C-alpha positions as a Markdown table, in Angstrom:
| # | Residue | x | y | z |
|---|---|---|---|---|
| 1 | Met | 0.2 | -0.1 | 0.2 |
| 2 | Thr | 1.3 | 3.6 | -0.8 |
| 3 | Ser | 0.8 | 6.3 | 0.8 |
| 4 | Ile | -0.3 | 9.6 | -0.5 |
| 5 | Pro | 2.2 | 12.7 | 0.6 |
| 6 | Pro | 0.3 | 15.4 | 2.6 |
| 7 | Ala | -0.7 | 18.4 | 0.3 |
| 8 | Arg | 1.5 | 21.3 | 1.0 |
| 9 | Arg | -0.5 | 24.6 | 1.6 |
| 10 | Pro | 0.8 | 28.4 | 0.5 |
| 11 | Gly | 3.5 | 29.4 | 2.2 |
| 12 | Val | 5.5 | 33.3 | 2.3 |
| 13 | Leu | 9.1 | 33.5 | 2.5 |
| 14 | Glu | 10.7 | 36.6 | 3.8 |
| 15 | Val | 13.6 | 37.6 | 2.4 |
| 16 | Gln | 15.7 | 40.9 | 4.1 |
| 17 | Leu | 18.3 | 41.5 | 1.3 |
| 18 | Thr | 21.1 | 44.1 | 2.1 |
| 19 | Arg | 23.3 | 45.8 | -0.1 |
| 20 | Val | 26.8 | 46.4 | 2.3 |
| 21 | His | 29.0 | 48.9 | 0.4 |
| 22 | Ile | 32.5 | 50.6 | 2.1 |
| 23 | Pro | 34.2 | 52.9 | 0.0 |
| 24 | Glu | 38.1 | 52.2 | -0.1 |
| 25 | Asp | 40.1 | 54.1 | 2.1 |
| 26 | Ala | 44.2 | 54.3 | 2.7 |
| 27 | Gln | 44.0 | 50.6 | 4.2 |
| 28 | Asp | 41.5 | 49.1 | 2.4 |
| 29 | Glu | 40.3 | 48.4 | -1.1 |
| 30 | Glu | 36.6 | 49.0 | -1.6 |
| 31 | Tyr | 34.0 | 46.0 | 0.0 |
| 32 | Ile | 30.9 | 45.3 | -1.8 |
| 33 | Gly | 28.7 | 42.5 | -0.5 |
| 34 | Trp | 25.4 | 41.3 | 0.3 |
| 35 | Thr | 23.7 | 40.0 | 3.2 |
| 36 | Ala | 20.3 | 38.5 | 3.4 |
| 37 | Gln | 18.1 | 37.2 | 6.3 |
| 38 | Trp | 15.2 | 34.5 | 5.7 |
| 39 | Ala | 12.2 | 33.0 | 7.3 |
| 40 | Leu | 8.9 | 31.6 | 6.7 |
| 41 | Arg | 6.2 | 34.9 | 7.5 |
| 42 | Asp | 5.3 | 34.9 | 11.1 |
| 43 | Gln | 8.4 | 33.1 | 12.5 |
| 44 | Ser | 10.2 | 34.6 | 15.0 |
| 45 | Val | 13.7 | 32.3 | 14.0 |
| 46 | Gly | 15.5 | 33.3 | 10.4 |
| 47 | Ile | 18.2 | 32.6 | 8.5 |
| 48 | Glu | 20.8 | 34.7 | 7.8 |
| 49 | Asp | 24.1 | 34.5 | 5.5 |
| 50 | Ser | 26.0 | 36.6 | 3.4 |
| 51 | Asn | 28.2 | 36.9 | 0.3 |
| 52 | Glu | 30.0 | 39.2 | -2.5 |
| 53 | Asp | 28.2 | 37.1 | -5.0 |
| 54 | Leu | 25.1 | 37.8 | -4.7 |
| 55 | Gln | 24.2 | 35.2 | -7.3 |
| 56 | Gln | 25.7 | 32.5 | -5.0 |
| 57 | Leu | 23.8 | 34.4 | -2.0 |
| 58 | Leu | 20.3 | 33.4 | -3.6 |
| 59 | Asp | 21.0 | 30.1 | -5.0 |
| 60 | Asp | 22.1 | 29.4 | -0.7 |
| 61 | Ile | 18.8 | 31.0 | -0.1 |
| 62 | Val | 16.5 | 29.0 | -2.3 |
| 63 | Asp | 18.8 | 26.0 | -1.3 |
| 64 | Asp | 17.9 | 26.0 | 1.7 |
| 65 | Ala | 14.5 | 26.9 | 1.8 |
| 66 | Arg | 13.9 | 23.6 | -0.9 |
| 67 | Gln | 15.3 | 22.0 | 2.1 |
| 68 | Gln | 13.4 | 23.1 | 4.8 |
| 69 | Trp | 10.1 | 23.7 | 3.5 |
| 70 | Thr | 8.8 | 22.6 | 0.1 |
| 71 | Asp | 8.1 | 19.3 | 1.7 |
| 72 | Arg | 5.2 | 21.6 | 3.1 |
| 73 | Tyr | 4.5 | 24.8 | 1.5 |
| 74 | Asp | 4.4 | 25.8 | -2.3 |
| 75 | Leu | 6.6 | 28.6 | -1.3 |
| 76 | Thr | 6.5 | 32.5 | -2.7 |
| 77 | Ile | 9.2 | 34.9 | -2.0 |
| 78 | Glu | 9.0 | 38.3 | -0.9 |
| 79 | Trp | 12.1 | 40.5 | -1.0 |
| 80 | Glu | 12.8 | 43.4 | 1.4 |
| 81 | Leu | 15.5 | 45.5 | -0.4 |
| 82 | Ser | 17.8 | 47.8 | 1.5 |
| 83 | Gly | 21.2 | 48.8 | 2.0 |
| 84 | Asp | 23.6 | 51.1 | 0.2 |
| 85 | Ala | 23.3 | 52.3 | -3.1 |
| 86 | Pro | 25.1 | 55.4 | -5.3 |
| 87 | Thr | 23.5 | 58.4 | -5.6 |
| 88 | Gly | 20.5 | 58.5 | -8.1 |
| 89 | Lys | 20.2 | 54.9 | -7.4 |
| 90 | Thr | 18.3 | 52.0 | -5.8 |
| 91 | Val | 19.3 | 49.0 | -4.6 |
| 92 | Gln | 16.8 | 47.3 | -7.1 |
| 93 | Asp | 19.3 | 49.2 | -9.9 |
| 94 | Met | 22.4 | 47.7 | -8.2 |
| 95 | Val | 20.4 | 44.1 | -8.5 |
| 96 | Thr | 19.3 | 44.4 | -12.0 |
| 97 | Glu | 23.2 | 45.9 | -12.5 |
| 98 | Val | 24.7 | 42.3 | -11.3 |
| 99 | Gly | 22.4 | 40.6 | -13.9 |
| 100 | Val | 20.2 | 38.6 | -11.4 |
| 101 | Thr | 16.8 | 38.1 | -11.2 |
| 102 | Leu | 15.7 | 37.7 | -7.6 |
| 103 | Pro | 13.1 | 34.2 | -8.0 |
| 104 | Thr | 9.6 | 34.7 | -7.0 |
| 105 | Thr | 9.0 | 31.0 | -6.1 |
| 106 | Val | 10.8 | 27.9 | -4.5 |
| 107 | Met | 10.4 | 24.6 | -6.8 |
| 108 | Pro | 10.5 | 21.4 | -4.1 |
| 109 | Gly | 13.5 | 19.3 | -5.2 |
């Protein structure tokens, strides 16, 4: 007898993505990196990671969410962008300039 897996219910993965820019000074080179915090909506415990490579950070977020939650939830992703951007630009502009697209869903693995 085979068992039917339980139905997955809708869920929202909230991700706070922050661009970090530390200008060059006399001792150090300029630094540009990204940090993220994510959790299911209405959960008090989240996960945090950072990476200079935005695409790698996004892949890590999606992989983590896939492993933790896609057996129970059909996940959509809501992004909150913040952080440092050059004058006249937004953090969304900087994401676009890097050439990545923020995913909107997490597909089961």
